[in-house]
DRENVOKOL-533217 format. One record per residue: x, y, z of N, C-alpha, C, O in turn; residue number from 0. Coordinates in nm, 3 decimals, always signed. Layout:
N
{{X, Y, Z}, {X, Y, Z}, {X, Y, Z}, {X, Y, Z}, NUM};
...
// end
This chain:
66
{{-3.283, +0.288, -4.240}, {-3.166, +0.286, -4.325}, {-3.110, +0.145, -4.331}, {-3.109, +0.073, -4.231}, 0};
{{-3.065, +0.110, -4.443}, {-3.005, -0.021, -4.461}, {-2.855, -0.007, -4.480}, {-2.804, +0.101, -4.511}, 1};
{{-2.788, -0.115, -4.461}, {-2.643, -0.118, -4.473}, {-2.603, -0.106, -4.620}, {-2.658, -0.176, -4.705}, 2};
{{-2.509, -0.018, -4.649}, {-2.465, +0.003, -4.788}, {-2.363, -0.101, -4.832}, {-2.374, -0.160, -4.939}, 3};
{{-2.262, -0.123, -4.744}, {-2.158, -0.219, -4.779}, {-2.128, -0.308, -4.659}, {-2.142, -0.266, -4.544}, 4};
{{-2.087, -0.428, -4.687}, {-2.056, -0.524, -4.581}, {-1.915, -0.499, -4.528}, {-1.823, -0.470, -4.605}, 5};
{{-1.898, -0.511, -4.395}, {-1.765, -0.503, -4.336}, {-1.693, -0.635, -4.358}, {-1.753, -0.741, -4.347}, 6};
{{-1.566, -0.627, -4.387}, {-1.487, -0.749, -4.409}, {-1.464, -0.820, -4.276}, {-1.482, -0.761, -4.169}, 7};
{{-1.423, -0.945, -4.282}, {-1.395, -1.022, -4.160}, {-1.279, -0.961, -4.084}, {-1.279, -0.959, -3.960}, 8};
{{-1.180, -0.911, -4.156}, {-1.065, -0.849, -4.090}, {-1.106, -0.725, -4.013}, {-1.062, -0.704, -3.900}, 9};
{{-1.188, -0.643, -4.073}, {-1.233, -0.520, -4.007}, {-1.318, -0.552, -3.883}, {-1.306, -0.486, -3.780}, 10};
{{-1.402, -0.653, -3.893}, {-1.484, -0.695, -3.780}, {-1.397, -0.753, -3.669}, {-1.416, -0.722, -3.552}, 11};
{{-1.301, -0.837, -3.706}, {-1.212, -0.899, -3.608}, {-1.123, -0.796, -3.539}, {-1.094, -0.809, -3.420}, 12};
{{-1.080, -0.695, -3.614}, {-0.998, -0.589, -3.556}, {-1.076, -0.513, -3.451}, {-1.022, -0.480, -3.345}, 13};
{{-1.200, -0.484, -3.477}, {-1.285, -0.414, -3.381}, {-1.308, -0.500, -3.257}, {-1.302, -0.451, -3.145}, 14};
{{-1.335, -0.627, -3.278}, {-1.365, -0.716, -3.165}, {-1.242, -0.756, -3.085}, {-1.256, -0.809, -2.974}, 15};
{{-1.122, -0.732, -3.137}, {-1.001, -0.770, -3.065}, {-0.983, -0.688, -2.938}, {-0.906, -0.728, -2.851}, 16};
{{-1.050, -0.577, -2.926}, {-1.040, -0.491, -2.808}, {-1.137, -0.533, -2.698}, {-1.144, -0.466, -2.595}, 17};
{{-1.213, -0.639, -2.716}, {-1.315, -0.683, -2.621}, {-1.261, -0.766, -2.505}, {-1.332, -0.850, -2.452}, 18};
{{-1.138, -0.744, -2.466}, {-1.079, -0.826, -2.362}, {-1.134, -0.788, -2.225}, {-1.175, -0.675, -2.202}, 19};
{{-1.135, -0.883, -2.135}, {-1.179, -0.859, -1.998}, {-1.064, -0.795, -1.919}, {-0.949, -0.838, -1.931}, 20};
{{-1.095, -0.694, -1.840}, {-0.995, -0.625, -1.761}, {-0.997, -0.682, -1.620}, {-1.104, -0.692, -1.560}, 21};
{{-0.881, -0.721, -1.565}, {-0.882, -0.774, -1.428}, {-0.919, -0.666, -1.327}, {-0.887, -0.549, -1.346}, 22};
{{-0.985, -0.706, -1.220}, {-1.029, -0.613, -1.117}, {-0.908, -0.567, -1.037}, {-0.826, -0.649, -0.995}, 23};
{{-0.895, -0.436, -1.016}, {-0.785, -0.380, -0.939}, {-0.821, -0.384, -0.791}, {-0.927, -0.336, -0.750}, 24};
{{-0.733, -0.442, -0.711}, {-0.753, -0.450, -0.567}, {-0.628, -0.399, -0.496}, {-0.517, -0.422, -0.542}, 25};
{{-0.648, -0.332, -0.384}, {-0.538, -0.284, -0.301}, {-0.558, -0.340, -0.160}, {-0.666, -0.389, -0.127}, 26};
{{-0.454, -0.333, -0.078}, {-0.462, -0.382, +0.059}, {-0.499, -0.268, +0.152}, {-0.439, -0.160, +0.146}, 27};
{{-0.597, -0.291, +0.237}, {-0.637, -0.192, +0.337}, {-0.523, -0.178, +0.439}, {-0.478, -0.279, +0.493}, 28};
{{-0.476, -0.056, +0.466}, {-0.366, -0.040, +0.561}, {-0.404, -0.071, +0.705}, {-0.317, -0.096, +0.788}, 29};
{{-0.534, -0.069, +0.736}, {-0.577, -0.094, +0.874}, {-0.592, -0.244, +0.904}, {-0.533, -0.294, +0.999}, 30};
{{-0.672, -0.314, +0.821}, {-0.704, -0.454, +0.851}, {-0.640, -0.552, +0.753}, {-0.655, -0.673, +0.770}, 31};
{{-0.570, -0.502, +0.652}, {-0.498, -0.584, +0.554}, {-0.588, -0.669, +0.465}, {-0.540, -0.766, +0.406}, 32};
{{-0.715, -0.636, +0.452}, {-0.802, -0.708, +0.360}, {-0.794, -0.643, +0.223}, {-0.752, -0.528, +0.211}, 33};
{{-0.833, -0.715, +0.119}, {-0.828, -0.666, -0.017}, {-0.955, -0.588, -0.049}, {-1.065, -0.639, -0.031}, 34};
{{-0.940, -0.464, -0.097}, {-1.054, -0.378, -0.128}, {-1.030, -0.306, -0.261}, {-0.917, -0.302, -0.309}, 35};
{{-1.136, -0.250, -0.319}, {-1.123, -0.168, -0.438}, {-1.061, -0.034, -0.397}, {-1.090, +0.015, -0.288}, 36};
{{-0.977, +0.025, -0.481}, {-0.914, +0.151, -0.443}, {-1.015, +0.266, -0.433}, {-1.116, +0.267, -0.504}, 37};
{{-0.986, +0.360, -0.345}, {-1.069, +0.480, -0.322}, {-1.210, +0.445, -0.275}, {-1.306, +0.511, -0.313}, 38};
{{-1.222, +0.342, -0.193}, {-1.350, +0.301, -0.135}, {-1.331, +0.280, +0.015}, {-1.220, +0.252, +0.060}, 39};
{{-1.438, +0.294, +0.090}, {-1.434, +0.264, +0.233}, {-1.422, +0.113, +0.248}, {-1.490, +0.037, +0.179}, 40};
{{-1.336, +0.069, +0.338}, {-1.316, -0.074, +0.361}, {-1.441, -0.133, +0.426}, {-1.482, -0.087, +0.532}, 41};
{{-1.502, -0.235, +0.364}, {-1.621, -0.294, +0.425}, {-1.591, -0.376, +0.550}, {-1.682, -0.406, +0.627}, 42};
{{-1.464, -0.414, +0.571}, {-1.428, -0.494, +0.689}, {-1.411, -0.409, +0.813}, {-1.462, -0.442, +0.920}, 43};
{{-1.338, -0.297, +0.799}, {-1.309, -0.217, +0.918}, {-1.371, -0.078, +0.916}, {-1.376, -0.013, +1.021}, 44};
{{-1.418, -0.029, +0.801}, {-1.484, +0.100, +0.794}, {-1.390, +0.219, +0.784}, {-1.432, +0.332, +0.806}, 45};
{{-1.263, +0.195, +0.752}, {-1.166, +0.303, +0.743}, {-1.149, +0.351, +0.599}, {-1.166, +0.274, +0.504}, 46};
{{-1.116, +0.479, +0.585}, {-1.081, +0.537, +0.456}, {-0.984, +0.652, +0.481}, {-1.010, +0.738, +0.565}, 47};
{{-0.874, +0.653, +0.410}, {-0.771, +0.758, +0.420}, {-0.720, +0.773, +0.563}, {-0.697, +0.885, +0.608}, 48};
{{-0.702, +0.661, +0.635}, {-0.644, +0.664, +0.767}, {-0.738, +0.700, +0.881}, {-0.693, +0.714, +0.994}, 49};
{{-0.866, +0.716, +0.854}, {-0.960, +0.747, +0.963}, {-1.085, +0.661, +0.949}, {-1.118, +0.615, +0.840}, 50};
{{-1.154, +0.640, +1.061}, {-1.275, +0.559, +1.061}, {-1.392, +0.643, +1.009}, {-1.426, +0.746, +1.067}, 51};
{{-1.452, +0.597, +0.901}, {-1.562, +0.671, +0.838}, {-1.696, +0.615, +0.883}, {-1.788, +0.691, +0.914}, 52};
{{-1.707, +0.482, +0.888}, {-1.829, +0.418, +0.935}, {-1.793, +0.318, +1.044}, {-1.688, +0.255, +1.039}, 53};
{{-1.880, +0.306, +1.142}, {-1.856, +0.211, +1.251}, {-1.908, +0.074, +1.208}, {-2.025, +0.059, +1.171}, 54};
{{-1.822, -0.025, +1.215}, {-1.857, -0.162, +1.180}, {-1.862, -0.243, +1.310}, {-1.765, -0.248, +1.385}, 55};
{{-1.976, -0.307, +1.334}, {-1.988, -0.391, +1.453}, {-1.948, -0.532, +1.417}, {-2.006, -0.594, +1.328}, 56};
{{-1.847, -0.585, +1.488}, {-1.797, -0.720, +1.463}, {-1.781, -0.794, +1.595}, {-1.791, -0.735, +1.703}, 57};
{{-1.757, -0.924, +1.585}, {-1.736, -1.006, +1.703}, {-1.595, -0.988, +1.759}, {-1.575, -0.992, +1.881}, 58};
{{-1.500, -0.968, +1.670}, {-1.361, -0.959, +1.714}, {-1.324, -0.814, +1.749}, {-1.377, -0.721, +1.689}, 59};
{{-1.233, -0.797, +1.845}, {-1.193, -0.660, +1.883}, {-1.104, -0.599, +1.774}, {-1.035, -0.669, +1.700}, 60};
{{-1.108, -0.465, +1.766}, {-1.027, -0.394, +1.667}, {-0.882, -0.386, +1.713}, {-0.854, -0.387, +1.832}, 61};
{{-0.791, -0.379, +1.617}, {-0.651, -0.362, +1.650}, {-0.628, -0.218, +1.695}, {-0.686, -0.124, +1.641}, 62};
{{-0.542, -0.204, +1.796}, {-0.506, -0.071, +1.840}, {-0.389, -0.022, +1.758}, {-0.296, -0.097, +1.729}, 63};
{{-0.393, +0.104, +1.722}, {-0.284, +0.163, +1.647}, {-0.180, +0.212, +1.746}, {-0.210, +0.296, +1.831}, 64};
{{-0.058, +0.160, +1.735}, {+0.046, +0.197, +1.833}, {+0.143, +0.292, +1.773}, {+0.238, +0.333, +1.840}, 65};
// end
């Protein structure tokens, strides 16, 4: 199939005006205070929703929750 009619510059520009880049959403991990994507396990400390989901081996000791 071939194109029947050409789109005007205004119509093309209106469509392309929505092509903006969206900034990445980041939240602060409540355990280690690093910046992470929301609803993901923290890659620094391994916590999600207030509990440790995966064990992360690091050189530095973990903070104790008081």
